N, C-alpha and C positions, 0 to 999 in steps of 0.2 A: 860560599859565593857572596860577593859584596852586594849591597844594595843597588849600586849602579848597574852591575851585570844583571840582577834580577829584573830591573826596570827595563833595560834594553831587550832582554829576552821576552818580557811581557809584551812590548810593542811588535815583536816579530812572530808571536805564536797566536793561532786560534783562527776562528771563522765565525763571527757573530756570536760568541758564545755568552753564556750568562756569568756575571761576575759575582753575584750573591746567591745565597741559597734560596731566596724569595724569588729570583728570576727563573722564568720558564724557558724551554727551548725556543729556537727561531721559529716564529710563526704563531707563538702563544704569548699574551700580553702578561705583564705583571699581575693583573688583576684576578687571573684565574687561581683562585686559592679558596680557602675555606671561609673567606670573610664574606663574599658577596653571594647571594642565591642565584643571580644571573648576571652574566657578562655577555655584552654585545660588541664585536669588533669588526671594523672596516679596514680593508688594506688594498692598495693599488701599487703596482710596480712596472718599471720598464727597464730591462738589462740588455743592452746592445754591445757586442763585442766583435772585433775581427783581428786578424794577425797581419794583414797587409794594407786594407783600405783605410786612408785616413777619413776622418769624420767629414771633411769638406765635401767630399763625393755623395755620401748618403744624404747629408743634408741639403744638398743642391737638387738630388733627385726628389726629396721629399717636398721641397718647395716648388718643384717644377721649373728651376731655373735653366737658362742656357748652359749647356756644358761646353765651355770654351777649350781649344786644344791645349792650352797651357794645364788646365786643371786634369784633363784626361792623360796627358803625357806624365805629369807628377805621379798620377796614380799607377800607371803602367810602369813607371821606374821603381815602384815599390813592391811589385808583384814578385812573388816566389813561385818555385816549381809547385807548391802545395799551398793553397790560399784557401782561407774559411772565413765566413761571416755568419752571424745569426743573432737573432733576439728572442726574448720572451716577455710577452705582456700578460698581466694578470690583474684580475680585480675579484677580490673574495669578501663575502660577509658571513660571520660566524656567530653562533649563539651557543652559550654553555649554562646548562641548568644546575640544579642543586646537586651536592655531593652525598653520595650515599655512604652506607655504613662501611663499605670497603675501599672508600677513598677515590671512587670513580664519578665522574661527571659526564652526564650525556651531552652530546654536542650535535649541532646541525649546521650544515654549510651549503652555500651556494656560489658558484665561482664562473668566471669567463676566462678564457685561455686563448691566446694567439701565439704561435711559435714559428719560427724560421730557422733552418739550418742549411747552409750551402757549403759545397766543397767543389773548387774548380781549379782549371789550369791556367797558366799564364797565357797560353796561346787562346784560349776561350775568350778571356777578357779583351786581349787585343783585337780579336775578330769581331767581337760585339761592339766596341766603341770606336774601331778604326777601320773596320771592313777588311777585306782580302787583298787589297793592293800590295801590301808589303810581303804577301806570301807567293809572289809570282814564281812559279817553277820549283816550289817547295812545298812541304806538307805542314799543316798546322794540327797539332795534337789537342784535341778537344777532351779527351778522357784519361784516366777515369775522373768522372765528375758526377755529383748528386745533389739533389735539393729536395726538401720537404717543407711545405707550408701547410700549417694545419690551424683550424679555429674550432673550438668545441666549448661546450658548457657542461658542468657538472652539478649535480644535486646529491647531497650525501648526509648520512648519519654516522654516528660513532660514539667513542668514550675516550675520556682523557683522565690519566691518573695523576691527581695532583701532586703527590708527594715525589713520584718517581720521574715524572715527566713524560713517561710513556703513553702512547695514544695509538688508536686505530680509527679508520673510517672507510665505509664502503659507499661508493658513489655510482649513480646512474649517469652515463655519459650521452650527451646529444651532440652529434657530429654535424658541424655546419658546413665546413669546406674542407677540402684536401686537395693538394697538388704534389705528387711525389714522383720524381724521375731519378732513375739510376742508370748512369751512362757508364758501362764497364769499359767500353772501347769505342772511340769515335776520332776520325781524322778527315781533313778535307784538303785535297791538292788541287793547287791552281796551276793551270798550264800558261804558256806564254800568251800574253795579251788577253787573258781570261777566256780563251776559246774552250778550253776544257776544264770541267769541274768533276772531280771524282771524291766521292765520300763513301766511307765505310762506317757502319753504325752497329752497335751491339747494345741495346737499351731496352728499359721498361719504363712506361709512363702510366701512372693510376691518378684519376681525378674524380672528384664527385660528379653527381649528376648536374650538368651545366644549366638546368632549367631554372635554378634559383640558389644562390649563395648568400643573400642578405640576412642580416640578424633576425633571428626567428625561424629560419629554414631549417628542416630536418632532413638531412641527407645521409644520416647513419646513426645507429643506436648501439650502444655497448655498455660496459660495466668495468669498474676499476677499483682497486683497493690502495689505500695508503696507510702508512703507519710508521711508528717510531718506538724503538726498544732501547731503554736506557738503564744502565746499572752502574753501580759503584765498584771500582777495582780495589780490593783489599779494604781493610777497616782503619778507622781512625783518621789522622791527619797524615799527609795532605789528602784532601778529598778529591781523588782522581776518578773521573767519571768517563764512560765510554758509551757510544750510542751508534746504532744503525737505523737509517731511515730511508724510506722508499715513498715516492709520491707518484700517482696516477699510473700504477702498474695494472694495465688491463688492455682490452681489445675492443675495437668498433667495427661492426660490420656495416660497410659503406654500400650505398646504391650509387653507382657510377660507371665510369669508362676505363677501358684499358687499350693501350697501344704497346704491342711488343714487336721490336725491330732487330732483325739480324740480317743485314743486307749490304749490298754495294750498289751505289747510284752513280751513274756516269751521265754528265750533261755535255753535249757537244754542239748546242745551238738548235734552232729549229728549221727544219727542211721545208722548203715551199716548192711543190711540184707545178703549180699553175697559179700566177699572179691573179687571175681573174676569178679563182675560187677562194676568195679571202674568208668566206664563212667557216670553212674547214680548218682554218689555221689560228682562228682567234682563240686564245688560251683563257680559260676562266678559272675560278677557284675550284669548281667541281672537277674539271679535267685533270688540274694539278693534283688534287687529292688522290684521284684514281691513278694517275701516272706514278707517283712516288709512293703509294700505298700507305696513306697517312690517315686511313679510315680508323676511328675507334670503335671497339665492340662494347655493347652495353651489357655490363655484368654486375653482380654483387661480389665484393671481396672483403676479406678481413685483414686489418692491420693493427699492429700494436700502437699503443699512444706513446708520445715522446716522454717516457718515464724518466725519473730522475732518482738516483741512488747515492747515498752519502755515509761515509764512516767518519766519525769524529771523537776526539779525545781532549779533555779539558781539565785543568787543575788550577788551584790557587799558586801564585808564584812569590807570595810575600809582598809586604809594603802596599797592600791594598789592590795589587794586580791580580787579574785572573786571565789565563791564556789558553787557547786551545789551537789545535791542528786538525784541519779536515781535508778529505779527499772525496771527490765527487765526479759522477759520470752522468750525462745526459744522452737519451737515444735519439740523436739528431746527426745527420751528416756534418762533417766538419768539426765535430765536437771531440775533443781528446780529455783525458783525465785532468782535472784542474785541482791543484794543490793550494790550500789558502791557510794563512796564518793571522791570528788577530790577538792583540791585548786590550783588555777592557778594565775600566776603572770608574769608580764612583766618583763624580765630579763634586756634586752637592749632595744633600740629604735626599733630594728628589730627582736627581739627574744622574744618568750613566752615559759615558762615551767611550768610544772604541775606535781603533785604527786597524785596517785590514790590509794585508799584502797577499795578493793572488798572482797565480801563473798557471796558464793552460786554458782549458775551455775553448772557446772560439778564437782567443787571441794570445797575448803574451802577458807581460808583467801589468798589474793593475794595483792602485793604491787608493783605497776606499775608507769610508768613515761612517760611523752610526752614532746617533743620540736618542736616548730616551728620556722623556720628561713627564713626571708625575704631576699634573697641575693640581689637583686635589686628590683625596684619598680614593677616589672613585673614577677619575679621567686620567688616561695615559695616552700621550701621544709619541710617535716614532718617526723619525726622518733618518734616512741613510742614502749612500750612494756607493756603488762598487768601484767607481773610478772618478775622483774628484777633478783631475785635470782636464776630463772631457768636457766640462762646463766652460773651460777657458781658453782651449786651444783646438783650432781646426786640423792640427797635425796629429792630434791624438788618435787612438785607433778603438776607443771605447767610451761609453756614457751609460748613464743610468740613474735612476732615482727611485725610491720606495717611501711611501707616506702611509702611516697607519694610525688609527684612532681606536680607543676601546673605552667602555663605560660599564662600570659595575653597579648594581642596584639590588 
């Protein structure tokens, strides 16, 4: 194979893989080696992705801007039968201690997580942003749809094997907020002139105790394990390595509420028997909740965390390139298996750069980049994005950024 073909293959293969033997797996800095007794790392990231929504709509919602009809119609025009959107926000601080005689380093970590995953139909989007006027004398299919929004913190300890790159961590999980709905089937029929509304619903809705969801609130407790196993395939060169990784594989027991619905609701207007007895026809929130059976039951329930699993293979490709290919899955509505390819190369003696091509997850094709820069022997910074076009075009469907810094001493 020519050097040109090797270079092109390197640009198309991998998922934020290590280019040199001194590099550690994703999430661990260069400084986690035998040289430094202690290493402290800080990392923060945002990753947003969608398969049909352009960035212009969520940006307008985030800013609280007025959603004009042109914007809403452009968004509706991009809708598919199956639509998905989601994001993951995280911030983590990690400490690694001294390496023992077996090559393991003790580590401790504290982190904050916010994740959202949504799967919805085209009719649900149209009904939300345009109302039901366009559905006169026909049915709007609102399911199957699902959404999960969760916020939690983790505190954990574990070990990291310096030479192999394998690691494990056990976390205590503090559940701050949860809102999870699974609509297996839902439809809304609108009669002529809106005189009849008929809805059928089969759904489950779980949420945390609504008395408080601010930062510091404890609405659930649980435990989780995370880890990575990495090994070399074969001996000698090329150095082909394979790894399996799982993050936040665990359960949380929530103190909250549940609403389970399997019913048909028909609305034909309000009948008034006597105009002089208006007190009996004034409809308030409490009466409506009773009429439609929308009362929540206070319960405790257990749900899995939105865990992440990944399989990855990487190898040197010659001419200074290293490539890898990865397949991952996240336990959130709307997320499908994501395939990623990356080529990474040392740009200078103290800098590594990579290009990433991914497809799947919450959206479609993404083109990202990563840079790691060793400022001194003991200070490393990292900056990356899973989709660079998201910073320059409102027509893109994805955006994200990661920043990390670590210090050895």
